[in-house]
MARKEKOL-5482 format. One record per residue (C-alpha): chain; x, y, z. Coordinates in steps of 0.5 Angstrom, whole numbers, always signed. Layout:
# residues N
[rec "A", [X, Y, Z]]
...
//
This chain:
# residues 340
[rec "A", [+0, +0, +0]]
[rec "A", [+3, +7, -2]]
[rec "A", [+3, +13, +2]]
[rec "A", [+3, +20, +0]]
[rec "A", [+5, +25, +6]]
[rec "A", [+2, +32, +3]]
[rec "A", [+4, +39, +6]]
[rec "A", [+0, +44, +3]]
[rec "A", [+5, +50, +4]]
[rec "A", [+3, +58, +4]]
[rec "A", [+8, +63, +6]]
[rec "A", [+11, +57, +10]]
[rec "A", [+18, +58, +9]]
[rec "A", [+21, +58, +16]]
[rec "A", [+16, +52, +18]]
[rec "A", [+19, +48, +12]]
[rec "A", [+26, +50, +14]]
[rec "A", [+24, +48, +21]]
[rec "A", [+20, +42, +21]]
[rec "A", [+21, +38, +14]]
[rec "A", [+28, +36, +16]]
[rec "A", [+25, +32, +22]]
[rec "A", [+19, +29, +18]]
[rec "A", [+25, +27, +13]]
[rec "A", [+29, +24, +19]]
[rec "A", [+23, +20, +22]]
[rec "A", [+19, +18, +15]]
[rec "A", [+23, +12, +12]]
[rec "A", [+18, +7, +11]]
[rec "A", [+18, +4, +4]]
[rec "A", [+13, +6, -1]]
[rec "A", [+12, +13, +3]]
[rec "A", [+13, +19, -1]]
[rec "A", [+13, +26, +2]]
[rec "A", [+10, +32, -3]]
[rec "A", [+10, +39, -2]]
[rec "A", [+4, +43, -5]]
[rec "A", [+5, +50, -6]]
[rec "A", [-1, +54, -5]]
[rec "A", [+2, +60, -9]]
[rec "A", [+6, +63, -4]]
[rec "A", [+9, +70, -4]]
[rec "A", [+15, +68, +1]]
[rec "A", [+22, +65, -1]]
[rec "A", [+18, +58, +0]]
[rec "A", [+20, +55, -7]]
[rec "A", [+27, +58, -7]]
[rec "A", [+28, +54, +0]]
[rec "A", [+25, +48, -3]]
[rec "A", [+29, +48, -9]]
[rec "A", [+36, +50, -6]]
[rec "A", [+35, +46, +1]]
[rec "A", [+30, +40, -1]]
[rec "A", [+31, +38, -8]]
[rec "A", [+29, +31, -7]]
[rec "A", [+22, +33, -5]]
[rec "A", [+17, +33, -10]]
[rec "A", [+14, +40, -11]]
[rec "A", [+7, +41, -14]]
[rec "A", [+6, +49, -15]]
[rec "A", [-1, +51, -16]]
[rec "A", [-3, +57, -20]]
[rec "A", [-6, +61, -14]]
[rec "A", [-8, +60, -7]]
[rec "A", [-14, +55, -7]]
[rec "A", [-15, +55, +1]]
[rec "A", [-14, +49, +5]]
[rec "A", [-19, +45, +2]]
[rec "A", [-19, +47, -5]]
[rec "A", [-11, +47, -5]]
[rec "A", [-11, +40, -3]]
[rec "A", [-16, +38, -8]]
[rec "A", [-12, +40, -13]]
[rec "A", [-6, +37, -11]]
[rec "A", [-9, +30, -10]]
[rec "A", [-11, +30, -17]]
[rec "A", [-4, +30, -19]]
[rec "A", [-2, +24, -14]]
[rec "A", [-3, +17, -14]]
[rec "A", [-3, +13, -7]]
[rec "A", [-7, +9, -3]]
[rec "A", [-7, +13, +3]]
[rec "A", [-6, +21, +4]]
[rec "A", [-4, +24, +9]]
[rec "A", [-6, +32, +10]]
[rec "A", [+0, +35, +14]]
[rec "A", [+1, +42, +16]]
[rec "A", [+7, +45, +15]]
[rec "A", [+8, +47, +23]]
[rec "A", [+8, +40, +25]]
[rec "A", [+14, +37, +28]]
[rec "A", [+13, +29, +28]]
[rec "A", [+16, +24, +32]]
[rec "A", [+20, +18, +31]]
[rec "A", [+16, +12, +29]]
[rec "A", [+10, +17, +28]]
[rec "A", [+7, +14, +22]]
[rec "A", [+8, +6, +23]]
[rec "A", [+2, +6, +28]]
[rec "A", [-3, +9, +23]]
[rec "A", [-1, +5, +17]]
[rec "A", [-1, -1, +21]]
[rec "A", [-8, +0, +24]]
[rec "A", [-11, +2, +17]]
[rec "A", [-8, -4, +14]]
[rec "A", [-12, -8, +19]]
[rec "A", [-18, -5, +19]]
[rec "A", [-21, -4, +12]]
[rec "A", [-28, +0, +15]]
[rec "A", [-24, +5, +18]]
[rec "A", [-24, +11, +13]]
[rec "A", [-19, +16, +16]]
[rec "A", [-15, +17, +23]]
[rec "A", [-11, +21, +26]]
[rec "A", [-5, +21, +31]]
[rec "A", [-5, +25, +38]]
[rec "A", [-4, +32, +37]]
[rec "A", [+0, +36, +42]]
[rec "A", [+2, +43, +43]]
[rec "A", [+9, +45, +40]]
[rec "A", [+9, +51, +45]]
[rec "A", [+7, +47, +51]]
[rec "A", [+9, +40, +50]]
[rec "A", [+6, +37, +56]]
[rec "A", [-1, +40, +53]]
[rec "A", [-6, +38, +48]]
[rec "A", [-6, +42, +42]]
[rec "A", [-13, +46, +40]]
[rec "A", [-13, +43, +33]]
[rec "A", [-15, +36, +34]]
[rec "A", [-12, +34, +41]]
[rec "A", [-14, +26, +42]]
[rec "A", [-20, +26, +37]]
[rec "A", [-25, +31, +35]]
[rec "A", [-33, +31, +36]]
[rec "A", [-39, +36, +36]]
[rec "A", [-45, +37, +40]]
[rec "A", [-52, +37, +38]]
[rec "A", [-51, +44, +35]]
[rec "A", [-45, +43, +31]]
[rec "A", [-40, +46, +36]]
[rec "A", [-33, +42, +35]]
[rec "A", [-29, +40, +41]]
[rec "A", [-24, +35, +42]]
[rec "A", [-22, +29, +47]]
[rec "A", [-17, +34, +51]]
[rec "A", [-20, +40, +49]]
[rec "A", [-26, +44, +51]]
[rec "A", [-28, +50, +48]]
[rec "A", [-21, +54, +49]]
[rec "A", [-18, +50, +55]]
[rec "A", [-13, +45, +53]]
[rec "A", [-12, +39, +58]]
[rec "A", [-5, +37, +60]]
[rec "A", [-3, +31, +57]]
[rec "A", [-2, +25, +63]]
[rec "A", [-4, +19, +58]]
[rec "A", [-11, +20, +60]]
[rec "A", [-13, +19, +53]]
[rec "A", [-9, +14, +50]]
[rec "A", [-14, +9, +48]]
[rec "A", [-16, +8, +41]]
[rec "A", [-23, +11, +40]]
[rec "A", [-28, +12, +35]]
[rec "A", [-28, +20, +34]]
[rec "A", [-33, +24, +29]]
[rec "A", [-27, +28, +26]]
[rec "A", [-20, +28, +25]]
[rec "A", [-16, +34, +25]]
[rec "A", [-13, +37, +18]]
[rec "A", [-7, +38, +22]]
[rec "A", [-5, +31, +21]]
[rec "A", [-11, +27, +17]]
[rec "A", [-9, +20, +15]]
[rec "A", [-15, +18, +10]]
[rec "A", [-16, +13, +5]]
[rec "A", [-15, +16, -2]]
[rec "A", [-21, +12, -5]]
[rec "A", [-26, +14, +1]]
[rec "A", [-23, +21, +0]]
[rec "A", [-26, +22, -7]]
[rec "A", [-32, +17, -6]]
[rec "A", [-35, +22, -1]]
[rec "A", [-33, +28, -6]]
[rec "A", [-26, +31, -3]]
[rec "A", [-26, +37, +1]]
[rec "A", [-31, +43, +0]]
[rec "A", [-27, +48, -4]]
[rec "A", [-33, +53, -2]]
[rec "A", [-30, +53, +5]]
[rec "A", [-23, +55, +3]]
[rec "A", [-21, +54, +10]]
[rec "A", [-23, +52, +17]]
[rec "A", [-28, +46, +18]]
[rec "A", [-27, +43, +12]]
[rec "A", [-24, +37, +15]]
[rec "A", [-30, +36, +20]]
[rec "A", [-35, +37, +14]]
[rec "A", [-31, +32, +10]]
[rec "A", [-31, +27, +16]]
[rec "A", [-39, +28, +17]]
[rec "A", [-40, +25, +10]]
[rec "A", [-35, +19, +12]]
[rec "A", [-39, +18, +18]]
[rec "A", [-46, +19, +15]]
[rec "A", [-44, +13, +10]]
[rec "A", [-42, +8, +15]]
[rec "A", [-34, +9, +15]]
[rec "A", [-30, +10, +22]]
[rec "A", [-26, +15, +24]]
[rec "A", [-21, +14, +29]]
[rec "A", [-15, +17, +34]]
[rec "A", [-9, +12, +34]]
[rec "A", [-5, +16, +41]]
[rec "A", [+0, +11, +40]]
[rec "A", [+3, +16, +35]]
[rec "A", [+4, +23, +37]]
[rec "A", [+6, +29, +33]]
[rec "A", [+7, +37, +36]]
[rec "A", [+3, +42, +33]]
[rec "A", [+5, +50, +33]]
[rec "A", [-2, +52, +31]]
[rec "A", [-5, +59, +28]]
[rec "A", [+1, +58, +23]]
[rec "A", [-4, +61, +17]]
[rec "A", [-9, +65, +21]]
[rec "A", [-8, +67, +28]]
[rec "A", [-13, +65, +33]]
[rec "A", [-15, +72, +35]]
[rec "A", [-16, +74, +28]]
[rec "A", [-23, +77, +26]]
[rec "A", [-22, +73, +19]]
[rec "A", [-21, +66, +23]]
[rec "A", [-27, +68, +27]]
[rec "A", [-31, +69, +21]]
[rec "A", [-29, +63, +17]]
[rec "A", [-30, +59, +23]]
[rec "A", [-38, +61, +24]]
[rec "A", [-39, +61, +17]]
[rec "A", [-37, +55, +15]]
[rec "A", [-40, +51, +22]]
[rec "A", [-47, +54, +19]]
[rec "A", [-45, +51, +13]]
[rec "A", [-43, +44, +15]]
[rec "A", [-50, +44, +19]]
[rec "A", [-54, +46, +13]]
[rec "A", [-50, +41, +9]]
[rec "A", [-51, +35, +13]]
[rec "A", [-56, +35, +19]]
[rec "A", [-62, +30, +17]]
[rec "A", [-68, +34, +15]]
[rec "A", [-72, +33, +22]]
[rec "A", [-67, +36, +26]]
[rec "A", [-65, +42, +21]]
[rec "A", [-70, +47, +23]]
[rec "A", [-69, +47, +30]]
[rec "A", [-62, +47, +30]]
[rec "A", [-61, +53, +26]]
[rec "A", [-66, +57, +30]]
[rec "A", [-62, +55, +37]]
[rec "A", [-56, +57, +33]]
[rec "A", [-59, +64, +32]]
[rec "A", [-59, +65, +40]]
[rec "A", [-52, +62, +41]]
[rec "A", [-49, +66, +35]]
[rec "A", [-52, +72, +38]]
[rec "A", [-49, +71, +45]]
[rec "A", [-42, +69, +42]]
[rec "A", [-42, +76, +38]]
[rec "A", [-44, +80, +45]]
[rec "A", [-39, +76, +49]]
[rec "A", [-34, +78, +44]]
[rec "A", [-36, +85, +44]]
[rec "A", [-36, +86, +51]]
[rec "A", [-29, +83, +52]]
[rec "A", [-26, +88, +47]]
[rec "A", [-26, +84, +41]]
[rec "A", [-31, +88, +37]]
[rec "A", [-28, +86, +30]]
[rec "A", [-29, +79, +32]]
[rec "A", [-36, +80, +34]]
[rec "A", [-38, +84, +27]]
[rec "A", [-35, +78, +24]]
[rec "A", [-40, +73, +27]]
[rec "A", [-45, +77, +24]]
[rec "A", [-42, +78, +17]]
[rec "A", [-41, +70, +18]]
[rec "A", [-49, +69, +19]]
[rec "A", [-51, +74, +13]]
[rec "A", [-46, +70, +8]]
[rec "A", [-49, +64, +10]]
[rec "A", [-56, +66, +9]]
[rec "A", [-53, +68, +2]]
[rec "A", [-50, +62, +1]]
[rec "A", [-55, +57, +3]]
[rec "A", [-58, +57, -4]]
[rec "A", [-52, +54, -7]]
[rec "A", [-51, +49, -2]]
[rec "A", [-58, +46, -3]]
[rec "A", [-56, +40, -8]]
[rec "A", [-50, +39, -4]]
[rec "A", [-55, +38, +2]]
[rec "A", [-59, +33, -3]]
[rec "A", [-53, +29, -5]]
[rec "A", [-51, +28, +3]]
[rec "A", [-58, +26, +5]]
[rec "A", [-59, +21, -1]]
[rec "A", [-52, +18, +1]]
[rec "A", [-53, +18, +8]]
[rec "A", [-53, +10, +11]]
[rec "A", [-54, +12, +18]]
[rec "A", [-58, +18, +21]]
[rec "A", [-56, +17, +28]]
[rec "A", [-48, +18, +29]]
[rec "A", [-46, +16, +37]]
[rec "A", [-40, +21, +36]]
[rec "A", [-45, +27, +36]]
[rec "A", [-45, +29, +43]]
[rec "A", [-53, +30, +45]]
[rec "A", [-52, +36, +49]]
[rec "A", [-49, +43, +49]]
[rec "A", [-42, +44, +50]]
[rec "A", [-43, +51, +51]]
[rec "A", [-48, +50, +57]]
[rec "A", [-44, +44, +60]]
[rec "A", [-38, +49, +60]]
[rec "A", [-41, +55, +63]]
[rec "A", [-47, +53, +67]]
[rec "A", [-44, +46, +70]]
[rec "A", [-37, +48, +70]]
[rec "A", [-35, +42, +65]]
[rec "A", [-28, +44, +62]]
[rec "A", [-25, +37, +61]]
[rec "A", [-27, +31, +56]]
[rec "A", [-28, +26, +61]]
[rec "A", [-32, +31, +66]]
[rec "A", [-37, +32, +60]]
[rec "A", [-38, +25, +57]]
[rec "A", [-36, +21, +63]]
[rec "A", [-30, +17, +61]]
//
């Protein structure tokens, strides 16, 4: 089975110089290729790749297609049984890849998996984007085993078991290429943020499992393309979160959930405003407006997702609100939230 590790790079020359040598050192299995797809960088990325990593295959895209579109364009030029989406700001560890390949080889119904994602900056803590596997609550808000809202737990081996999850992080996503294209790849219109959750929802609704393999671990810097405080990041997160709900929720749940999201989103905008982030608050409002304008263009995608869904009830969707559990009940760890 062949594996293509693909780094989608955009103005990440510093990260390439820092983390690509580590990836090369710790990726020595036969049948594994490392590829950098450059998303029309304007920094020295291409020069760095040419001069410092001449043996690494480079795919040069003609413009910035975003995370979703960039990977779709790159994968169209790559033949492999497995794809690994790897952020440029990820530091892999020794033997990081072997457990992922072994598990996927042995479990044919698993469509995708991820390693344990730890923080590069606080190496004893989980990292925000993925931790030990991703979930969503019934209102569409994502959280992780090891990270609830803005709180990342200290890593103490508490989530070292292999478990089924709802989504695997795009920071280091290991996926069968056949499954990737069967469910339609990532949605170009998302551009960036939440696209891997949308992809994983389509996989889960069609019966594919998604798993976290904590035997493998990597360190993620996070916020490499957009700072966590960026109003544009806030905009993309809220807009795309609403889009993934519209695309994937069963008919009988959609109206009720979107009505509740109206309440939650305006409450979030108010909180951002009173805490001194007026631009982020406006981003939430703009996200809701643009979501409504984009809904007609997503009707056919929604029809296709509902048509091809084979399981309406997905056990990895938390049937409560993490916002209410967090703020009203003080449940700020995954184990306190779900009881395990």
